[in-house]
C-alpha atoms as an extended CHARMM CRD file, in Angstrom:
* protein
*
        53  EXT
         1         1  MET       CA            -16.3480000000       40.5310000000       30.0490000000  PROA      1               0.0000000000
         2         2  ASP       CA            -16.4080000000       42.7140000000       33.1400000000  PROA      2               0.0000000000
         3         3  ALA       CA            -13.8990000000       45.3430000000       34.1650000000  PROA      3               0.0000000000
         4         4  VAL       CA            -12.9930000000       44.6560000000       37.7870000000  PROA      4               0.0000000000
         5         5  ARG       CA            -11.5420000000       47.0150000000       40.3910000000  PROA      5               0.0000000000
         6         6  LEU       CA             -9.1640000000       45.0840000000       42.6760000000  PROA      6               0.0000000000
         7         7  ASP       CA             -8.5570000000       45.8350000000       46.3420000000  PROA      7               0.0000000000
         8         8  ASP       CA             -5.1200000000       47.0360000000       47.4480000000  PROA      8               0.0000000000
         9         9  ALA       CA             -3.9520000000       43.4600000000       48.0880000000  PROA      9               0.0000000000
        10        10  GLY       CA             -5.2080000000       42.2840000000       44.6950000000  PROA      10              0.0000000000
        11        11  THR       CA             -7.1880000000       39.4890000000       46.3410000000  PROA      11              0.0000000000
        12        12  ARG       CA            -10.7680000000       40.7440000000       45.8840000000  PROA      12              0.0000000000
        13        13  GLY       CA            -12.4700000000       42.5190000000       43.0190000000  PROA      13              0.0000000000
        14        14  THR       CA            -15.6620000000       44.4250000000       42.2980000000  PROA      14              0.0000000000
        15        15  PRO       CA            -17.1590000000       44.5720000000       38.7650000000  PROA      15              0.0000000000
        16        16  VAL       CA            -17.2820000000       48.1950000000       37.6040000000  PROA      16              0.0000000000
        17        17  ALA       CA            -18.1000000000       47.9970000000       33.8660000000  PROA      17              0.0000000000
        18        18  ARG       CA            -19.0770000000       45.5920000000       31.0840000000  PROA      18              0.0000000000
        19        19  ILE       CA            -16.6250000000       45.4060000000       28.1670000000  PROA      19              0.0000000000
        20        20  ALA       CA            -18.1050000000       44.2280000000       24.8970000000  PROA      20              0.0000000000
        21        21  GLY       CA            -17.9030000000       44.8750000000       21.1880000000  PROA      21              0.0000000000
        22        22  PRO       CA            -17.1820000000       43.1950000000       17.8760000000  PROA      22              0.0000000000
        23        23  ARG       CA            -13.4160000000       43.7980000000       18.1610000000  PROA      23              0.0000000000
        24        24  PHE       CA            -13.1930000000       42.2230000000       21.6470000000  PROA      24              0.0000000000
        25        25  ARG       CA            -13.8010000000       38.5430000000       20.9900000000  PROA      25              0.0000000000
        26        26  VAL       CA            -11.6010000000       36.1690000000       23.0050000000  PROA      26              0.0000000000
        27        27  PRO       CA             -9.6380000000       37.4460000000       25.9930000000  PROA      27              0.0000000000
        28        28  ALA       CA             -6.5200000000       35.3140000000       26.3530000000  PROA      28              0.0000000000
        29        29  THR       CA             -4.5010000000       36.5110000000       29.3300000000  PROA      29              0.0000000000
        30        30  ALA       CA             -4.0100000000       39.4380000000       31.6110000000  PROA      30              0.0000000000
        31        31  ALA       CA             -0.9080000000       41.0330000000       33.1040000000  PROA      31              0.0000000000
        32        32  ALA       CA             -0.7060000000       43.9040000000       35.5890000000  PROA      32              0.0000000000
        33        33  ARG       CA              0.9450000000       47.0610000000       34.2640000000  PROA      33              0.0000000000
        34        34  SER       CA              0.9950000000       50.0690000000       36.5570000000  PROA      34              0.0000000000
        35        35  ASP       CA             -2.6130000000       50.5890000000       37.6510000000  PROA      35              0.0000000000
        36        36  ARG       CA             -4.1390000000       48.7420000000       34.6860000000  PROA      36              0.0000000000
        37        37  ILE       CA             -4.4090000000       45.1570000000       33.4560000000  PROA      37              0.0000000000
        38        38  PRO       CA             -4.1700000000       44.9480000000       29.6360000000  PROA      38              0.0000000000
        39        39  LEU       CA             -6.2780000000       42.1570000000       28.1420000000  PROA      39              0.0000000000
        40        40  PRO       CA             -5.1500000000       40.9590000000       24.7190000000  PROA      40              0.0000000000
        41        41  ASN       CA             -7.7310000000       39.8220000000       22.1630000000  PROA      41              0.0000000000
        42        42  ALA       CA             -6.5530000000       36.3090000000       21.1990000000  PROA      42              0.0000000000
        43        43  ARG       CA             -8.8990000000       35.7940000000       18.2350000000  PROA      43              0.0000000000
        44        44  PHE       CA             -9.1290000000       32.0310000000       18.7520000000  PROA      44              0.0000000000
        45        45  ASP       CA            -12.6370000000       32.1540000000       17.3460000000  PROA      45              0.0000000000
        46        46  GLY       CA            -11.8160000000       31.1520000000       13.7680000000  PROA      46              0.0000000000
        47        47  GLU       CA             -9.2550000000       30.2730000000       11.1610000000  PROA      47              0.0000000000
        48        48  PRO       CA             -6.9570000000       33.1670000000       10.1770000000  PROA      48              0.0000000000
        49        49  THR       CA             -7.1390000000       34.2290000000        6.5630000000  PROA      49              0.0000000000
        50        50  PRO       CA             -5.4430000000       37.0140000000        4.5710000000  PROA      50              0.0000000000
        51        51  ARG       CA             -8.5020000000       39.1830000000        5.4380000000  PROA      51              0.0000000000
        52        52  THR       CA             -8.3640000000       38.5220000000        9.2030000000  PROA      52              0.0000000000
        53        53  ALA       CA             -7.9310000000       41.7930000000       11.1450000000  PROA      53              0.0000000000
């Protein structure tokens, strides 16, 4: 997944960083909040169990 810097209009973006890691598995949605866009980790990659983080 790439972090993207949007232009002032929010219509064009430029990749600025690669986001990866074992805790970041399945991005589900994004919503603008101030100058950031939080990206929840949906965890659709397997069945939940009592040991699922």
